[in-house]
C-alpha positions in Angstrom: 72.0 -32.2 150.1 74.1 -29.4 148.8 75.6 -26.9 151.1 75.4 -23.1 150.5 78.0 -21.4 148.0 79.7 -18.3 149.5 79.2 -16.6 146.1 75.6 -16.9 146.5 75.5 -14.9 149.6 75.5 -11.8 147.7 71.8 -12.3 147.1 71.0 -11.6 150.7 69.3 -8.3 151.5 71.3 -5.7 152.9 70.6 -2.5 155.0 70.2 -0.4 151.9 66.4 -2.0 151.6 64.2 -0.1 153.8 62.7 -3.2 155.1 66.1 -4.3 156.4 67.2 -1.2 157.7 67.3 -2.4 161.3 68.6 -6.2 160.6 72.3 -6.5 159.3 73.2 -9.8 157.7 77.0 -9.2 157.1 77.6 -11.9 159.8 75.9 -14.1 157.9 77.0 -13.0 154.4 80.6 -13.7 156.0 80.2 -17.4 156.7 80.7 -20.5 154.5 78.4 -23.3 154.8 79.4 -26.9 153.9 77.4 -30.3 153.5 74.6 -30.9 156.1 76.1 -33.2 158.5 74.5 -36.3 160.1 72.3 -34.7 162.9 73.1 -35.7 166.5 70.3 -37.7 168.7 67.2 -35.6 169.0 65.5 -34.6 172.1 61.8 -34.4 171.4 59.0 -32.7 173.4 56.9 -35.1 175.9 53.8 -34.2 173.9 51.3 -36.9 172.9 50.4 -35.4 169.7 50.8 -36.3 166.0 54.1 -35.1 164.6 56.4 -34.3 161.9 60.0 -34.1 162.8 62.9 -32.9 160.7 66.6 -33.3 161.6 68.8 -31.0 159.9 66.2 -30.2 157.6 65.7 -33.8 156.5 62.3 -35.6 157.2 62.7 -38.3 159.7 60.2 -41.0 159.0 61.4 -43.0 162.3 60.5 -39.9 164.6 57.6 -38.8 162.7 53.9 -40.1 163.3 51.4 -40.7 160.7 49.8 -37.3 160.2 46.3 -37.6 158.1 46.1 -35.4 155.1 50.3 -34.8 155.0 52.7 -35.5 152.4 56.1 -34.9 151.7 57.8 -31.7 149.9 56.6 -30.5 146.8 58.5 -27.9 144.5 56.7 -24.9 143.5 57.6 -21.7 141.3 58.4 -18.6 143.4 56.0 -15.9 142.9 57.6 -13.0 144.4 60.5 -11.2 144.6 61.8 -11.5 148.2 65.2 -12.2 148.5 65.0 -15.0 151.3 61.9 -16.9 149.3 63.9 -16.9 146.2 67.3 -18.4 148.0 64.7 -20.7 149.7 63.1 -21.8 146.2 66.6 -22.3 144.9 67.8 -24.8 147.6 64.6 -26.2 149.1 64.7 -30.0 149.0 62.6 -30.7 152.4 59.3 -29.8 153.6 55.7 -30.7 154.5 52.5 -30.1 152.6 49.3 -30.2 154.8 45.9 -30.0 152.9 43.0 -30.3 155.1 39.6 -31.1 153.5 36.5 -28.9 153.8 34.8 -29.2 157.1 37.4 -31.3 158.7 38.8 -30.5 162.3 42.3 -31.8 161.9 43.2 -31.4 165.6 46.7 -30.6 166.6 50.1 -31.6 164.8 53.5 -31.0 166.1 56.0 -29.6 163.4 59.6 -30.1 164.9 62.9 -29.0 163.5 65.9 -30.0 165.4 69.4 -29.1 164.1 73.2 -29.7 164.9 76.7 -30.6 164.0 80.1 -29.8 164.2 80.1 -27.5 160.9 78.3 -24.8 159.6 75.5 -25.6 157.4 72.2 -24.5 156.0 68.8 -25.7 155.4 65.9 -24.2 153.4 62.7 -26.2 154.2 59.4 -25.0 152.4 56.1 -26.0 153.9 52.6 -25.4 152.5 49.4 -25.5 154.6 46.1 -25.4 153.0 42.5 -25.6 154.8 39.6 -26.1 153.0 36.3 -24.2 153.8 35.5 -24.4 157.3 38.2 -26.5 158.2 40.2 -26.4 161.5 43.9 -27.1 162.6 46.2 -26.2 164.8 50.0 -26.3 164.3 52.7 -26.2 167.3 56.0 -25.5 165.3 59.1 -26.0 167.6 62.6 -25.0 166.3 65.8 -25.8 168.4 69.4 -26.9 167.7 73.0 -26.7 168.7 76.0 -25.4 166.9 76.5 -23.0 163.9 73.8 -23.2 160.9 71.5 -21.2 159.1 67.9 -22.2 159.2 65.8 -20.5 156.4 62.1 -21.7 156.3 59.2 -20.5 154.0 55.8 -21.4 155.1 52.7 -20.8 152.5 49.2 -20.4 154.1 45.8 -20.8 152.3 42.8 -20.6 154.3 39.6 -20.9 152.4 36.2 -19.7 153.4 35.4 -20.2 157.2 38.7 -22.0 157.9 40.5 -21.3 161.0 44.4 -21.9 161.7 46.0 -21.5 165.1 49.9 -21.4 164.5 52.0 -21.5 167.5 55.8 -21.0 167.1 58.7 -21.5 169.6 62.0 -20.4 168.2 64.7 -21.5 170.4 67.5 -22.3 168.1 71.4 -22.4 169.2 72.9 -19.1 170.2 75.1 -19.5 167.6 72.6 -20.0 165.0 70.8 -17.9 162.4 66.7 -18.3 161.8 65.2 -16.5 159.1 61.6 -17.2 158.8 59.1 -16.2 156.2 55.4 -16.7 156.6 52.7 -15.9 154.0 49.1 -16.5 154.8 46.0 -16.0 152.3 42.7 -15.5 154.4 39.3 -15.9 152.8 35.8 -14.8 153.5 35.1 -15.3 157.4 38.5 -17.3 157.8 40.9 -16.7 160.8 44.6 -17.0 161.1 45.8 -17.2 164.8 49.6 -16.5 165.0 52.0 -16.4 168.0 55.8 -16.7 168.1 58.0 -17.1 170.9 61.6 -15.7 170.0 64.2 -16.9 172.5 67.0 -18.6 170.6 69.5 -17.8 167.6 72.2 -15.2 167.4 70.2 -13.7 164.7 66.7 -14.2 163.9 63.9 -12.6 162.0 60.1 -13.8 161.4 58.8 -11.9 158.5 54.9 -12.4 158.0 52.8 -11.3 155.1 49.0 -11.9 155.6 46.5 -11.1 152.9 42.8 -10.6 154.1 41.1 -11.3 151.0 37.4 -11.7 151.9 35.0 -10.1 153.9 34.9 -10.8 157.5 38.5 -12.3 157.4 40.7 -12.0 160.5 44.3 -12.2 161.5 46.0 -12.1 164.9 49.9 -11.8 164.7 51.2 -11.9 168.4 54.9 -12.4 169.5 57.1 -12.4 172.5 60.8 -11.9 172.2 63.0 -12.7 175.2 66.7 -12.0 174.2 70.0 -11.5 176.1 73.7 -11.3 175.5 74.2 -10.1 171.9 71.0 -11.8 170.4 69.1 -9.8 167.6 65.4 -10.7 167.2 63.4 -8.9 164.3 59.6 -9.2 164.0 58.3 -7.8 160.8 54.7 -7.9 159.4 52.9 -6.6 156.6 49.0 -7.2 156.5 47.2 -6.3 153.6 43.7 -5.6 154.0 42.2 -6.3 150.5 38.2 -6.7 151.4 35.7 -5.0 153.6 34.9 -5.6 157.1 38.0 -7.2 158.1 40.1 -7.2 161.3 43.9 -7.5 162.3 45.5 -7.5 165.6 49.0 -7.6 166.6 50.5 -7.7 170.1 54.2 -7.8 170.2 56.2 -7.6 173.4 59.9 -8.0 173.9 61.9 -8.3 177.0 65.8 -7.5 176.3 68.7 -8.1 178.8 72.3 -7.2 178.6 73.4 -6.2 174.9 70.3 -7.5 173.1 68.5 -5.8 170.2 64.9 -6.2 169.5 63.2 -4.8 166.0 59.4 -4.6 165.6 58.2 -3.4 162.1 54.6 -3.6 161.6 52.7 -2.2 158.1 49.1 -2.3 157.6 47.9 -1.7 154.1 44.3 -0.8 153.5 42.9 -0.9 149.9 40.3 1.2 148.6 37.7 -1.4 148.6 38.6 -2.4 152.1 35.8 -0.2 153.9 35.1 -0.8 157.5 38.6 -2.2 158.2 39.4 -2.6 162.0 43.5 -2.6 162.3 45.5 -2.5 165.6 49.1 -2.8 166.5 51.0 -2.4 169.7 54.4 -3.0 170.6 55.9 -3.0 174.0 59.6 -3.5 175.2 61.0 -3.9 178.5 64.6 -3.2 178.7 66.5 -5.1 181.8 69.9 -3.4 180.9 70.9 0.2 179.9 72.8 -1.4 177.0 69.7 -3.2 175.4 67.9 -1.4 172.2 64.7 -1.6 170.8 63.8 -0.3 167.3 60.0 0.2 166.4 58.7 1.2 163.2 54.9 0.9 162.7 53.3 1.9 159.5 49.7 2.7 158.2 49.2 3.1 154.5 45.4 3.4 154.2 43.2 4.4 151.0 39.8 3.5 152.2 37.5 6.3 153.8 35.8 4.5 156.5 38.3 2.6 158.7 39.4 2.4 162.2 43.3 1.8 162.4 45.7 2.5 165.0 49.1 1.5 166.8 51.0 2.3 170.0 54.5 1.8 171.4 56.1 1.9 174.7 59.6 1.2 175.8 60.7 1.2 179.4 62.4 -0.8 182.2 60.9 -2.5 185.5 59.4 -0.5 187.8 61.6 -0.3 190.8 58.6 0.5 193.1 56.9 -2.7 192.1 59.8 -4.6 192.8 60.1 -3.0 196.2 56.5 -3.7 196.9 56.9 -7.4 196.2 60.0 -7.7 198.3 58.3 -6.0 201.1 55.9 -8.9 201.0 58.4 -11.2 201.6 59.1 -12.1 198.0 62.9 -12.5 196.7 64.0 -10.2 194.3 64.7 -12.5 191.6 61.2 -14.0 192.0 59.6 -10.7 192.2 61.5 -9.6 188.8 60.2 -12.9 187.3 56.4 -12.2 188.1 56.5 -8.8 186.9 58.2 -9.9 183.6 55.5 -12.8 183.5 52.8 -10.2 183.9 53.9 -8.2 181.3 54.1 -10.9 178.6 50.7 -12.1 179.6 48.7 -10.0 177.2 50.7 -11.4 174.2 50.3 -15.1 175.5 46.6 -14.7 176.0 45.4 -15.5 172.6 47.3 -19.2 172.7 44.2 -21.2 173.2 45.6 -24.7 172.8 46.4 -26.2 176.3 49.7 -27.9 175.2 51.0 -25.0 173.3 50.5 -22.7 175.9 52.0 -24.8 178.7 55.0 -25.2 176.4 55.6 -21.6 176.2 55.0 -20.9 179.6 57.6 -23.4 180.6 60.1 -22.1 178.1 59.5 -18.4 179.3 59.9 -19.7 183.1 63.4 -21.5 181.9 64.7 -18.3 180.2 64.3 -16.3 183.1 66.0 -18.6 185.7 69.2 -18.8 183.3 69.6 -14.8 183.7 
């Protein structure tokens, strides 16, 4: 699989673009990536679920299980001018295509990416998920790794009438890695896209989601939790386009930032003239555990319809010392008291995760993150 040619790094977006003003890719553009190395021995989650496993971006038949309605990578023309999607389309050689027939409940599927090597490398998987009318599916996507690499996945999602997809993502890449993920979802009449991302790993990461509500009574929930420390940079950017009447969107993004970490939330709601009775809401809250941590928030509303209900809110603060003192006065050690308060802060973002294995996985990862602080 070919590596990344340094000359092509000029195609990366820069901070001159408004959508990238808070995320600087110069550290990535300065790097040279070679051939994709053989991956180290994988460490997979202990979950008894059908799985699709990718090692250094390459599908592993030995570690994957038989997943109904799944097939391999299919090259498609890139319809957009998004820089990262164009780079992905030019280099994608691996990925998964899932097509769930109408009326089928396909259960839960694990999508695992594990990366690692002794030299910097890049991989650009392209996934496509289509649910027929009334179909159901839960995807638990896990990305982990070691070493220096760039993971640049693109996932295209199409939900037909009445379909429902629960998409839970754990991004726990190497602290030396770059993860730039693009997700695009088309949601038809009465369909629902439930999304949750936990951002814990990577030196620099960005999750960019474009969701289009195309039919009446379509629904999208985009929730996330960012837990960052050191000099990590995490960016959660979303664009929700209401293009039909009587649709609803909800976003709750919470960030816990320690040391010199930096978090970004950009949330844009677009309401077309035809999209009367739109109900859109976004909330971003950040908890700064250090005076050197930073959070940048940019909510946007673009509304052309008359009869809508759209709102947004944002808060940034520190742990309440009085609450910490209260818990300590009840015999709870300070570290445990702080952990309890952080867990309570994140509860609202985690609440929509319905799948039991996914919720247990996320709760364990959050607890492990706090213990390491």
